[in-house]
ZASELUM-938726 format. One record per residue (C-alpha): residue in one letter; x, y, z negated; chain; residue number from 0. Coordinates in steps of 0.5 Angstrom, whole numbers, plus 500, padded with zeros to 3 digits. Each point is the difference from the previous one (the first is absolute). Layout:
(rec a; (X; Y; Z); A; NUM)
...
# end
This chain:
(rec m; (132; 250; 459); A; 0)
(rec f; (505; 506; 497); A; 1)
(rec t; (502; 501; 507); A; 2)
(rec r; (493; 502; 502); A; 3)
(rec l; (499; 504; 494); A; 4)
(rec n; (506; 504; 501); A; 5)
(rec k; (497; 501; 508); A; 6)
(rec e; (494; 503; 498); A; 7)
(rec i; (503; 504; 494); A; 8)
(rec a; (505; 503; 506); A; 9)
(rec f; (493; 501; 504); A; 10)
(rec f; (497; 504; 494); A; 11)
(rec r; (506; 505; 500); A; 12)
(rec q; (500; 502; 507); A; 13)
(rec k; (493; 503; 498); A; 14)
(rec p; (500; 507; 499); A; 15)
(rec h; (502; 502; 493); A; 16)
(rec n; (493; 503; 498); A; 17)
(rec m; (497; 494; 503); A; 18)
(rec q; (504; 496; 495); A; 19)
(rec v; (499; 504; 494); A; 20)
(rec l; (492; 500; 501); A; 21)
(rec l; (500; 492; 501); A; 22)
(rec l; (504; 500; 493); A; 23)
(rec t; (495; 504; 497); A; 24)
(rec n; (494; 496; 503); A; 25)
(rec l; (504; 494; 497); A; 26)
(rec l; (499; 502; 493); A; 27)
(rec y; (494; 503; 501); A; 28)
(rec a; (498; 493; 502); A; 29)
(rec c; (501; 497; 493); A; 30)
(rec v; (495; 505; 498); A; 31)
(rec l; (494; 499; 505); A; 32)
(rec p; (498; 493; 498); A; 33)
(rec v; (499; 502; 493); A; 34)
(rec v; (496; 506; 502); A; 35)
(rec e; (496; 496; 505); A; 36)
(rec i; (499; 494; 497); A; 37)
(rec f; (501; 500; 492); A; 38)
(rec v; (496; 507; 499); A; 39)
(rec g; (494; 496; 504); A; 40)
(rec a; (501; 494; 496); A; 41)
(rec y; (500; 505; 493); A; 42)
(rec i; (494; 503; 502); A; 43)
(rec m; (497; 493; 501); A; 44)
(rec r; (502; 498; 493); A; 45)
(rec n; (497; 505; 496); A; 46)
(rec t; (494; 501; 504); A; 47)
(rec q; (498; 494; 503); A; 48)
(rec s; (497; 504; 506); A; 49)
(rec p; (502; 499; 507); A; 50)
(rec s; (496; 506; 501); A; 51)
(rec f; (504; 504; 495); A; 52)
(rec v; (506; 498; 504); A; 53)
(rec a; (498; 503; 507); A; 54)
(rec m; (497; 506; 497); A; 55)
(rec y; (507; 501; 497); A; 56)
(rec q; (503; 499; 507); A; 57)
(rec l; (495; 505; 503); A; 58)
(rec a; (503; 505; 495); A; 59)
(rec m; (507; 499; 502); A; 60)
(rec y; (498; 501; 507); A; 61)
(rec i; (497; 506; 499); A; 62)
(rec g; (506; 502; 496); A; 63)
(rec i; (504; 498; 506); A; 64)
(rec v; (497; 505; 505); A; 65)
(rec l; (500; 506; 495); A; 66)
(rec a; (508; 499; 500); A; 67)
(rec s; (500; 499; 507); A; 68)
(rec v; (497; 507; 501); A; 69)
(rec v; (504; 503; 494); A; 70)
(rec n; (506; 498; 502); A; 71)
(rec g; (499; 503; 507); A; 72)
(rec e; (501; 507; 496); A; 73)
(rec l; (505; 498; 496); A; 74)
(rec l; (505; 498; 506); A; 75)
(rec k; (500; 508; 501); A; 76)
(rec f; (504; 501; 494); A; 77)
(rec f; (503; 493; 498); A; 78)
(rec r; (504; 495; 503); A; 79)
(rec v; (497; 494; 503); A; 80)
(rec k; (505; 495; 496); A; 81)
(rec h; (498; 504; 493); A; 82)
(rec l; (493; 499; 501); A; 83)
(rec y; (501; 493; 502); A; 84)
(rec s; (504; 499; 493); A; 85)
(rec f; (494; 503; 497); A; 86)
(rec g; (495; 495; 502); A; 87)
(rec i; (505; 494; 499); A; 88)
(rec l; (501; 503; 492); A; 89)
(rec v; (492; 502; 499); A; 90)
(rec s; (498; 493; 503); A; 91)
(rec g; (504; 497; 494); A; 92)
(rec l; (497; 505; 496); A; 93)
(rec s; (493; 498; 502); A; 94)
(rec m; (501; 493; 497); A; 95)
(rec v; (502; 503; 494); A; 96)
(rec v; (493; 504; 499); A; 97)
(rec m; (497; 494; 503); A; 98)
(rec m; (502; 495; 495); A; 99)
(rec g; (499; 505; 494); A; 100)
(rec l; (493; 500; 501); A; 101)
(rec n; (497; 498; 493); A; 102)
(rec t; (493; 498; 504); A; 103)
(rec v; (499; 499; 507); A; 104)
(rec a; (494; 503; 502); A; 105)
(rec l; (498; 502; 506); A; 106)
(rec g; (501; 508; 500); A; 107)
(rec q; (507; 499; 497); A; 108)
(rec l; (501; 495; 506); A; 109)
(rec f; (498; 505; 505); A; 110)
(rec v; (505; 505; 497); A; 111)
(rec a; (506; 495; 499); A; 112)
(rec g; (498; 498; 508); A; 113)
(rec v; (500; 507; 502); A; 114)
(rec f; (507; 501; 497); A; 115)
(rec m; (503; 494; 502); A; 116)
(rec g; (498; 501; 507); A; 117)
(rec v; (503; 507; 500); A; 118)
(rec a; (507; 496; 498); A; 119)
(rec s; (498; 496; 506); A; 120)
(rec g; (499; 506; 505); A; 121)
(rec f; (506; 504; 498); A; 122)
(rec f; (504; 493; 502); A; 123)
(rec w; (497; 498; 506); A; 124)
(rec t; (499; 506; 504); A; 125)
(rec n; (507; 502; 498); A; 126)
(rec r; (502; 494; 502); A; 127)
(rec y; (497; 499; 507); A; 128)
(rec l; (503; 507; 501); A; 129)
(rec l; (507; 498; 498); A; 130)
(rec a; (499; 493; 504); A; 131)
(rec l; (498; 504; 506); A; 132)
(rec n; (505; 505; 500); A; 133)
(rec s; (506; 495; 498); A; 134)
(rec t; (498; 495; 506); A; 135)
(rec a; (500; 499; 507); A; 136)
(rec d; (494; 496; 504); A; 137)
(rec d; (505; 495; 501); A; 138)
(rec d; (503; 500; 493); A; 139)
(rec r; (493; 499; 497); A; 140)
(rec n; (498; 493; 500); A; 141)
(rec y; (507; 498; 497); A; 142)
(rec f; (498; 506; 495); A; 143)
(rec f; (494; 497; 498); A; 144)
(rec g; (502; 493; 501); A; 145)
(rec l; (505; 501; 495); A; 146)
(rec e; (495; 504; 495); A; 147)
(rec s; (495; 494; 501); A; 148)
(rec f; (506; 495; 498); A; 149)
(rec f; (501; 504; 494); A; 150)
(rec f; (493; 501; 498); A; 151)
(rec s; (499; 493; 501); A; 152)
(rec v; (505; 497; 496); A; 153)
(rec c; (498; 505; 494); A; 154)
(rec s; (493; 497; 501); A; 155)
(rec i; (503; 493; 499); A; 156)
(rec g; (505; 502; 494); A; 157)
(rec v; (497; 505; 496); A; 158)
(rec p; (493; 497; 499); A; 159)
(rec i; (503; 494; 498); A; 160)
(rec v; (505; 503; 495); A; 161)
(rec v; (494; 505; 498); A; 162)
(rec g; (495; 494; 499); A; 163)
(rec a; (505; 497; 496); A; 164)
(rec f; (502; 505; 496); A; 165)
(rec l; (493; 502; 498); A; 166)
(rec a; (498; 493; 498); A; 167)
(rec w; (507; 499; 496); A; 168)
(rec a; (499; 507; 497); A; 169)
(rec s; (493; 500; 498); A; 170)
(rec g; (501; 494; 495); A; 171)
(rec l; (506; 503; 496); A; 172)
(rec r; (499; 503; 493); A; 173)
(rec w; (502; 507; 497); A; 174)
(rec r; (500; 500; 493); A; 175)
(rec g; (495; 495; 499); A; 176)
(rec e; (495; 502; 506); A; 177)
(rec e; (499; 497; 507); A; 178)
(rec i; (503; 505; 504); A; 179)
(rec g; (494; 499; 506); A; 180)
(rec v; (500; 500; 507); A; 181)
(rec n; (498; 508; 500); A; 182)
(rec a; (506; 502; 497); A; 183)
(rec a; (504; 495; 505); A; 184)
(rec y; (498; 504; 506); A; 185)
(rec q; (502; 507; 496); A; 186)
(rec w; (507; 497; 500); A; 187)
(rec v; (500; 498; 507); A; 188)
(rec t; (498; 507; 502); A; 189)
(rec v; (506; 503; 496); A; 190)
(rec g; (504; 495; 505); A; 191)
(rec v; (496; 503; 506); A; 192)
(rec f; (502; 507; 498); A; 193)
(rec l; (507; 498; 499); A; 194)
(rec v; (500; 498; 507); A; 195)
(rec t; (497; 506; 503); A; 196)
(rec i; (506; 504; 497); A; 197)
(rec a; (505; 496; 504); A; 198)
(rec a; (496; 500; 506); A; 199)
(rec c; (500; 508; 500); A; 200)
(rec v; (508; 500; 498); A; 201)
(rec v; (501; 496; 507); A; 202)
(rec l; (496; 505; 504); A; 203)
(rec s; (503; 506; 498); A; 204)
(rec r; (506; 497; 504); A; 205)
(rec g; (496; 502; 507); A; 206)
(rec t; (500; 506; 503); A; 207)
(rec f; (493; 501; 502); A; 208)
(rec q; (497; 506; 504); A; 209)
(rec n; (493; 503; 500); A; 210)
(rec p; (496; 501; 505); A; 211)
(rec a; (502; 506; 504); A; 212)
(rec q; (493; 502; 501); A; 213)
(rec k; (495; 502; 494); A; 214)
(rec k; (493; 500; 502); A; 215)
(rec c; (496; 493; 498); A; 216)
(rec w; (493; 501; 502); A; 217)
(rec y; (497; 500; 507); A; 218)
(rec l; (492; 499; 502); A; 219)
(rec r; (502; 496; 506); A; 220)
(rec y; (504; 495; 502); A; 221)
(rec d; (502; 496; 506); A; 222)
(rec p; (496; 494; 502); A; 223)
(rec l; (505; 496; 499); A; 224)
(rec w; (502; 501; 493); A; 225)
(rec l; (492; 500; 499); A; 226)
(rec k; (500; 492; 502); A; 227)
(rec m; (506; 500; 495); A; 228)
(rec l; (496; 502; 495); A; 229)
(rec l; (495; 495; 501); A; 230)
(rec l; (505; 495; 500); A; 231)
(rec a; (502; 503; 493); A; 232)
(rec a; (493; 499; 498); A; 233)
(rec l; (500; 493; 502); A; 234)
(rec k; (507; 498; 496); A; 235)
(rec g; (497; 504; 494); A; 236)
(rec l; (494; 496; 500); A; 237)
(rec v; (504; 493; 499); A; 238)
(rec q; (505; 504; 496); A; 239)
(rec g; (496; 501; 494); A; 240)
(rec f; (498; 493; 499); A; 241)
(rec l; (507; 498; 500); A; 242)
(rec v; (501; 503; 494); A; 243)
(rec t; (494; 499; 496); A; 244)
(rec a; (498; 493; 503); A; 245)
(rec p; (506; 496; 498); A; 246)
(rec a; (500; 502; 493); A; 247)
(rec i; (492; 499; 499); A; 248)
(rec l; (500; 493; 504); A; 249)
(rec v; (506; 497; 496); A; 250)
(rec m; (497; 503; 493); A; 251)
(rec y; (493; 498; 502); A; 252)
(rec f; (502; 492; 501); A; 253)
(rec l; (507; 499; 496); A; 254)
(rec g; (500; 506; 495); A; 255)
(rec s; (508; 501; 499); A; 256)
(rec e; (504; 505; 503); A; 257)
(rec g; (506; 495; 500); A; 258)
(rec k; (496; 495; 505); A; 259)
(rec l; (499; 507; 504); A; 260)
(rec g; (508; 501; 501); A; 261)
(rec l; (501; 493; 501); A; 262)
(rec i; (494; 500; 506); A; 263)
(rec q; (504; 506; 503); A; 264)
(rec g; (507; 496; 500); A; 265)
(rec l; (497; 494; 504); A; 266)
(rec g; (500; 503; 507); A; 267)
(rec g; (504; 507; 499); A; 268)
(rec l; (507; 497; 501); A; 269)
(rec v; (498; 497; 507); A; 270)
(rec t; (497; 507; 501); A; 271)
(rec a; (506; 504; 498); A; 272)
(rec l; (504; 496; 505); A; 273)
(rec l; (495; 500; 506); A; 274)
(rec v; (499; 508; 499); A; 275)
(rec y; (507; 501; 500); A; 276)
(rec v; (502; 496; 506); A; 277)
(rec l; (494; 503; 504); A; 278)
(rec g; (503; 507; 498); A; 279)
(rec r; (507; 498; 502); A; 280)
(rec v; (498; 497; 507); A; 281)
(rec s; (494; 503; 502); A; 282)
(rec q; (499; 506; 505); A; 283)
(rec p; (494; 505; 500); A; 284)
(rec r; (497; 496; 505); A; 285)
(rec h; (499; 495; 495); A; 286)
(rec r; (496; 504; 495); A; 287)
(rec i; (493; 498; 503); A; 288)
(rec y; (501; 493; 499); A; 289)
(rec i; (503; 500; 493); A; 290)
(rec l; (494; 504; 498); A; 291)
(rec a; (495; 496; 504); A; 292)
(rec g; (503; 494; 496); A; 293)
(rec g; (500; 503; 493); A; 294)
(rec i; (492; 502; 501); A; 295)
(rec v; (499; 492; 502); A; 296)
(rec v; (503; 498; 494); A; 297)
(rec f; (497; 504; 495); A; 298)
(rec l; (493; 498; 503); A; 299)
(rec a; (501; 493; 500); A; 300)
(rec g; (502; 501; 492); A; 301)
(rec t; (493; 504; 499); A; 302)
(rec v; (496; 494; 503); A; 303)
(rec v; (504; 495; 496); A; 304)
(rec n; (498; 504; 494); A; 305)
(rec g; (493; 501; 502); A; 306)
(rec l; (499; 493; 502); A; 307)
(rec l; (503; 496; 493); A; 308)
(rec f; (500; 506; 496); A; 309)
(rec s; (504; 497; 494); A; 310)
(rec a; (507; 499; 498); A; 311)
(rec a; (502; 497; 506); A; 312)
(rec g; (497; 505; 504); A; 313)
(rec v; (503; 506; 496); A; 314)
(rec i; (507; 497; 501); A; 315)
(rec v; (499; 499; 508); A; 316)
(rec f; (498; 507; 500); A; 317)
(rec v; (505; 503; 496); A; 318)
(rec l; (505; 496; 504); A; 319)
(rec c; (497; 503; 507); A; 320)
(rec k; (500; 507; 497); A; 321)
(rec v; (508; 499; 498); A; 322)
(rec l; (501; 499; 507); A; 323)
(rec f; (495; 505; 503); A; 324)
(rec q; (502; 506; 496); A; 325)
(rec p; (508; 500; 503); A; 326)
(rec l; (498; 498; 507); A; 327)
(rec h; (495; 505; 500); A; 328)
(rec d; (504; 506; 498); A; 329)
(rec l; (506; 498; 504); A; 330)
(rec a; (495; 501; 506); A; 331)
(rec y; (496; 506; 497); A; 332)
(rec f; (505; 505; 498); A; 333)
(rec p; (504; 500; 507); A; 334)
(rec i; (494; 501; 503); A; 335)
(rec m; (498; 506; 496); A; 336)
(rec m; (507; 503; 500); A; 337)
(rec r; (500; 500; 507); A; 338)
(rec c; (493; 502; 501); A; 339)
(rec i; (503; 507; 496); A; 340)
(rec d; (506; 501; 504); A; 341)
(rec v; (496; 500; 506); A; 342)
(rec v; (494; 504; 498); A; 343)
(rec s; (504; 505; 495); A; 344)
(rec a; (504; 501; 507); A; 345)
(rec r; (494; 501; 504); A; 346)
(rec e; (497; 505; 495); A; 347)
(rec r; (506; 503; 497); A; 348)
(rec r; (498; 499; 493); A; 349)
(rec n; (503; 499; 493); A; 350)
(rec e; (501; 492; 500); A; 351)
(rec y; (497; 500; 493); A; 352)
(rec t; (493; 502; 502); A; 353)
(rec y; (499; 494; 503); A; 354)
(rec i; (503; 496; 494); A; 355)
(rec m; (495; 504; 496); A; 356)
(rec t; (494; 499; 505); A; 357)
(rec h; (502; 492; 500); A; 358)
(rec e; (499; 500; 493); A; 359)
(rec i; (493; 502; 501); A; 360)
(rec g; (499; 495; 505); A; 361)
(rec l; (502; 495; 495); A; 362)
(rec f; (496; 502; 494); A; 363)
(rec a; (494; 500; 505); A; 364)
(rec g; (501; 492; 501); A; 365)
(rec r; (502; 500; 493); A; 366)
(rec a; (494; 503; 497); A; 367)
(rec v; (495; 496; 505); A; 368)
(rec g; (504; 494; 498); A; 369)
(rec l; (499; 501; 493); A; 370)
(rec l; (493; 502; 499); A; 371)
(rec l; (498; 494; 504); A; 372)
(rec f; (503; 496; 495); A; 373)
(rec i; (497; 504; 495); A; 374)
(rec a; (493; 500; 503); A; 375)
(rec l; (500; 493; 501); A; 376)
(rec a; (502; 498; 493); A; 377)
(rec w; (494; 505; 497); A; 378)
(rec l; (495; 498; 505); A; 379)
(rec v; (501; 493; 501); A; 380)
(rec s; (505; 497; 496); A; 381)
(rec e; (508; 500; 498); A; 382)
(rec v; (500; 493; 502); A; 383)
(rec f; (497; 502; 507); A; 384)
(rec a; (505; 506; 501); A; 385)
(rec l; (506; 496; 498); A; 386)
(rec k; (498; 495; 506); A; 387)
(rec y; (497; 504; 505); A; 388)
(rec a; (503; 507; 500); A; 389)
(rec l; (507; 498; 502); A; 390)
(rec v; (497; 495; 506); A; 391)
(rec i; (496; 506; 503); A; 392)
(rec v; (507; 505; 499); A; 393)
(rec g; (504; 494; 504); A; 394)
(rec l; (495; 500; 505); A; 395)
(rec v; (500; 508; 501); A; 396)
(rec q; (508; 499; 500); A; 397)
(rec l; (499; 497; 507); A; 398)
(rec s; (498; 506; 503); A; 399)
(rec a; (507; 503; 498); A; 400)
(rec i; (504; 496; 505); A; 401)
(rec p; (497; 503; 507); A; 402)
(rec l; (500; 507; 497); A; 403)
(rec a; (508; 499; 498); A; 404)
(rec a; (501; 497; 506); A; 405)
(rec h; (497; 506; 504); A; 406)
(rec i; (504; 505; 495); A; 407)
(rec v; (506; 497; 502); A; 408)
(rec r; (499; 500; 508); A; 409)
(rec k; (499; 508; 499); A; 410)
(rec c; (506; 501; 496); A; 411)
# end
């Protein structure tokens, strides 16, 4: 076992320095992401008892991501990309401080907090894409995203379990004769998150990353291949919003405990982490479409089981399918996207960031449609109907991503 581990470490050390730095930075941020994605939604659900409020918060967050991606394009003319990336990491920690510091959780406050969180995420993700694009070759990207997904999958196991257990333990403690309460325990978690973001920024400072040579980002016309990639991004965005909100809503709806949420996340995460790492290590670019299709079929199966059972058992099956789907989908999707940027940016002789920025707009279009679909079904029919059938609708629509992605791969 140790021989195999040493072999994998040696293989990692053979990769370019910037790629190693970026992966280690993302390892640290992987400890933060489950808290941001899962427990913020659970915190809102606990304080509002409204799935629609969680969805509205998420929609505001996605608006903030698009705003940040546009502003980031202008800031790249003046600041180094790694500094903007560090800024996004730090602000994500601060945005949790803002959320946990709210005395009341009203819709207007949620919207502002969501936009603020989205701005932090926007600076993080857009600069992450740019750094990954320029730090990897196409042949390395399966490994890069496989190892990164391994980090995120392992942390999606450990962090929710640890945080959930901490919330359950700390909320029962007493200070000067008074019970601390779960909201105060959430605030302690936020402090820990912020310390980890500082450590991630320290690691990132060791890299020698370059900004795009060309400064112009805005264009009105794009290659038809990139327009198809934007459609694929919209399909990814359509399901992505539900992956952030639905697990927290469903688990709180049926089980009512963040600790149980962490336990469910961990049940299938370890197997998924190992599977994704092995796939990233041994797969070739030609295998990406098969990995993408497998992930989509797993997600659809989970949504159907949840819709049919709509019970604690159905939620467990859905969350397990979600835990498997997300890293499989990302392992295939992001190398396809980056290969498309390589081809189209060379063809059109443009700044790579213009494609990353418009990619965020494509993601937002899908996210907005998905969340508005959920909100409309919740308000016009019922929240139960939305939780049962909106996911199934999204899962069925995702099937169209398979032939579209296959077409993009052939053209690249």
